[in-house]
N, C-alpha and C positions, 0 to 999 in steps of 0.2 A: 417705730423705735427699734434700734439694733439689738440683736440678741447678745452682743458682746460689748465689753467695756475695755478701753485701752489699759486701764490699771490692772485688770485681771490677766490680760495677755502678758504685761510686763512682769507681774508677780509670778506667773507660771515659769517664765524663763529665768527670772532672778533666783528662784528656788531650785533650779536645775531640772525642771520638768520639760516635757516634750510638747511642743505646740501642735495642735491638731491642724488638719488641712483647712478646716473652716476658720480657725483663728487666724492662720496665715493669710488666707484669701481676704478676709475681712480687714485685717490691719494694714496690709499693703494697699488695698483699694481705698480705704478710708484716709490713709495718709496722703495718697496721691490727690484725692479730692479736697484735702484740707480739713477733714473732720477729725483727724488725730493731730494733736498739737506737736510742734517741733520738739518741745521739751519731753513729751511722752515718747516720741520716736527716738530721741537721744538716749533716754533711759533704756528702751528696748535694745537699741544697738549696743549699748555698753553691756547689758545682760548677755546678749549673744556673744560679744567679744570675750566675756569672762567665762561663760558657761558652755559655749560652743553649740553645735547643732548636730543632730543625726543626719545621715545621708538622705533619709526620706524627707526631713525638714528642709534641707538645702535644696533638694529637687523641687519641692513644692513652693519654696520661697522664689526660686527662679521662675517657675511657672506663673506665679502671681505677678511678678514684675513684667514678664512677657505680655500677660493679659491686660496690663495697664495701658497698653497702646496698640498700635497696628503691627501686623506681621507682613513683611513684604512678600509678594508673590512674584518670584523670578522665573516665570515660565518661558525659558529660552531654549533654543534647539541644542545647546551644548550642556553637558553635565556641569553643575555649579559646585565650586569648592572654595572655601575661604581660609584665611590664615590670620592668626592673632599673636602678637608678641607682648609679653608682660613688660617690656621696656628695658632699654639699656643705653649705653653710650656708644655712639657711632653706629647705631642699629638702623641702617638704611635699607634693610633687606627687602622690605615691601616693594621698593622702587624697581629693582631688577626682577624680583620674583613674580609679580603680577603679570607683566608682559611675557615673561618666559613661559609660565604655565598656560597663558592664553595662546601663545604660539604653538603649544603642544596639543591644543584642541579643547581645553576646558574653558569655562567662563568663571572669572574671578571677581566677585563683588566685594571689594575691599573698602568698607566704611571705616574710616580712620579718625584719629584724634589729633590734638595739639599737644605740644610739650608743656611740662610743668616741672620746675626745679631742674635737676641735673639730667633728666632724660629728655631726649628730643622728640618732637612730634612730626609724624609723616606729612601732615598738611602744611606745617610751617616750612618744611624742606621744599615741598613742591611749589609753594607760593613764591619761592625765589625765582621761578621760571616766569619770564614776562608774559602777562596775559592769562596765565592759568587760573581757573576758578574752582573752588572747592565745593560750592553748594550746587547740587543738582536736584531736580524733581525726581520722583519715583519713575515717571515715564522716561525721563532722560537716562536714568540709570539702566533701565531695562533695554532701551534702544541701543545704548553704547555697548552693553554686554552682548547683544545680538550682533552688532556691526563690527566691533573691535575685539571683544572677548575679555576685556579687562576694564574696570573702572576703579579709581581710587578717589574717594570724595568724603565729605562730611556726612555723618549720620543725619537722616531726616528727623525733624522734631517729634514726629509721632512714634518713634521707636522707644519702647520701654521708658516712658516718662517717669515712672516710679524710681528707676535707677538714677536718672539725672538728679532728682530731688534728694534721694538718699545719699548719693555720692557726695554732694555738697555738704550735707549734714555730717557725714563721717569725717570729712576733712577738718572740720572745726571742733570735733568732739573726741579726737584721739582714738577713733575706732576704725581707722583705715586698715590696720594690720590684722584683720580677722579673716581667716581662710574661708569660712562660710559666706561672708559678705563680699569678699574679693571674687570668689568663684561665681556666685550668683550674679554679681555685677557684670563680669565678663560674658558669661554665657547667656544672660537674658538678652543682651544686645546682639550677640552673634547668632543666636537661634532666631531672633526676630528678623534678622537680615534675610533669612530664607534659603541659605545655601544648603546643599544636600550632604556636604561633608566639611569637616573643619580640622585644620592642623594648627597646633599651638606650639609656640616657641617660648618655653618657660625658662627664664634665665635665672641664674644664681651667681653670687659673687659680690664684690664690692660695689660694682656699678649697677646692680640689679636691686629690685624691690626685695626679693628673697635672698638673704645673705648666704645661706648654706644649702648644700645639695639636699639634705633631708627636708628642709622647709619647701624647697621647690618640688620635691617628690610628692609631698603631702598635697600641695596645691594642684599639681598635674593630675594626681589620682582623683581628686575631687572633681576637677574640670571634666575629665574623660567620663566619669560616672554620670555627671549631669547630662552630657551629650548622649550617652547611651539611654538614659531614662527618657529623653525627649526625641528619640529616634533619629539622632544626628550622629553618624559615625565620626568619632573624634580620636585623633592621635596627638600625643604631646611629645616633643623633643625637649630634653633637659640640656641646656647649653650654658657654657662657661662665659661669665661676664666680669671676670676679674681684670681683664685687659680690654681697652677700647677695641671695638670691632672695625677692622680696616684701619686706614690711616687718616681718614677725614672725620671730624666731629663738628657738627654745626648744621647749617642749612644749605646754601649754595654749594659748599665744598662737598657735601655728601651727595648732592645731585650729580656733580661732576664725576665723583668716584663711581656712582651707580651706572652712569653712561659708559664709563671705561669698562665696567664688567660686561655690559650688554654688547660692547664692541669687541669682546674677546680678551680683554685685559683685566685690570683691577687686582687688588690684594687677594692672596690665596685664601685667607680665612673667609672673606666675603663670598668668594666664588663657591667655596666648599659648603658653607651653610645654605646659600641660595639653592644649590643643587640638592642638598639633603632634604630641605623643605619641599622643593619641587617634586622630588621623587615620592614623598609621602602624599602630597596633594594629588598627584596623578594616579597613585594607587587607589585612593578613596574615590576618585572620579571614574575608575575603571578603564583608564587609558594606558596602554602598553607602549610608551614612548620614552626614548632616552633623552632627558632634558639637557645633558651635556652636549649631545650632538646638535640639538636645536639651538643651544646657546652659541656653539661654534659656527653655525650656519649663518648667523646674522639675522635670522627671522625674528628673534625676540626684540632686537633693536628696532626693527621695522614696526612691530606692534607698539613699542614704547612711543615712537614718533606719532603714530596714529592716535594713541591714547591721550597724549598731551595735547595734540591738535584738536581732538574732539571736545576738550574742555577749555578751548580758547587760548591755549598756550602755544608758544613758538619754540619747538624743540631745537631749532638751529640758532636761536638768539643767544648772544653772549650772556653769561650769568653775572650777577652783581659781583663786584670786587671791592675789598675793603679800602678805606682811606688811610688806614694805619696798620702796619705789620710789625710785630715785635718778635725777635728770635731768641729762644732759650737755648743756650749752648751747654755742652757737656763740661762739667767741672773737673773731670779727670778722664784718663784713658782706661779702656777695659771693654767690658761687654755690658750692654744695657740688660740688667738682671730683672727689673720690674718696672711696670708703668701702670699705675693704679687707675682703673677706669673711673672710680668715683671722683678722684682729684681732677682728672681731665674734664669730666662732665661738669663739675662745679665751675672750673675755670672757664669753660666755653659759655656756660650760663652767664657768668659775670661779665663776659665780653659782649654780651647782648644776644647770644644765640638762643637763649631760653627765657623763661618768665617766672617770676615769683608768684604772680596772681594770674588767673585766667584771662583777665581783661588787659594785661600788659602787652605792648607790642614787642616784636622781635626784629632783630636786624638780619636781613637776608644774607649779608656778606660776612657776618660774624661766625667765628668758629676757630678750630685748631687743626693744624696738620701735624700728624705724628711722623716726623721725618725718620725716626728710628723706632723699632719695636723690640720687645724683649728677645734676646738672642743675637741682636745685631752688634758687631764690634764698633766701637766709637773711639775717637781720639779727643783729647782735651781741646776744647774750643769748637768741636764739630756741632753743627746745628742739630738739636734734638726735637724741638717743637716750634712751630710757627703760629703765633697768636694773631688772629685777624679780628679787627673791630673798626667801627666808625666812630668810636668814642675812646680816644687814647687815655682819658682819665680812668678808664676801667681796667687798664693793664695792671696797676699795682695790686688790686684785689684779686685778679686772676693769678698773678704770680704768688700771692699769699696762699691761694687754694692749692697751688702746685708744690708747695713746700713739703718735702718728704714723699712726694708723689711718684718719684722714680729713684732707682738705685743703680749704681754702676759697680760691677764686681769683676773679678779676675777670670771667671769662667761662665759659660752659658747656663741659664737655668734649665731645669727639667720642664718639659712642656707636655701637655696632654691634649687629647682631642677636644674640639669645640663641642661636638655632640657627645654627651656623656652617657645618656640613657634614653630609651624610647618607651613610652607607655601608651598602650592602645586600649581604647574603650570597648 
């Protein structure tokens, strides 16, 4: 018979108390095994949402979620370093970043997810490449890291199963926006992946989960503290997500833009953030290499081709194209003063690039091309946005999402850096 009862754990947190290590270990394990009922964990999640957790509680909660499953052993000849983004609009950075850091000498085990709502998913983007597969075994991941240096794939089912179960529960109980639960969810999976260093891209703004810089700073500080507590050096960059990243938002369109970056082109903001994250990853890996020089050399593109081929994809195959394209034009002349990331993300989602439920399919060719970005001069009638979809009936809903999503003014807006702050654990 257990020394604990779920109702006592819930009461402790409901009343503002601190959970002991033993209480946390027990409740996470019992919930994973099905011995704590969904309604009881729902009550505890809400108590955590309302009362918060100490840093020691968050660290122990993360530990318990890691212990609920397996921890990958990535014993390869290169130093391993991983990256995680909290999600945004047009955030295709993993695609050029993983092969770039691998080309610099590190091993990048990037276990990624799928899109939900207005934020895109890395696996959805890559699955627009003919033949590419997301599911790999642990031995395949290890072999590809050794042979290629980078792997982007779905997480194995044995990693932090407690998180998978709790994540679904939080989604339907309005307890998603809890920093302790967000941070422990992210870090339990990332630490279980076994990388020796971790760089986090914590986004803030209209297209991000965290809307303000102060919220992003709180999350980043919590994440880096968890990393330090678990012996994983962790660095967080706080980055602006008020405007879509790059010009492509969707699936195949973002792959194409990523390839442009790897070939030495691409939008300046995508290149800048890729290099900033690469620099931090290489520093954690102990490698003194200039990622800009490696990117310019074409070596990163070669690694990309090998990485895609290793997972059954054809890097030279044409990407899917939409059956329908709708162009949004400038209603007046002037300067594009704003382009709201959230509005563009929702519009792309409604065109078929994203999903409302995890089981929903996505369209590989759906998305939006931002033909103008804030600061660009435009004339009345100039194309601003190109909407791509295989379902023309979705266009009106996408246009509705874009209402008020951009403004044209007489002068250029003030712009700041993409990377606003760096926090090191």
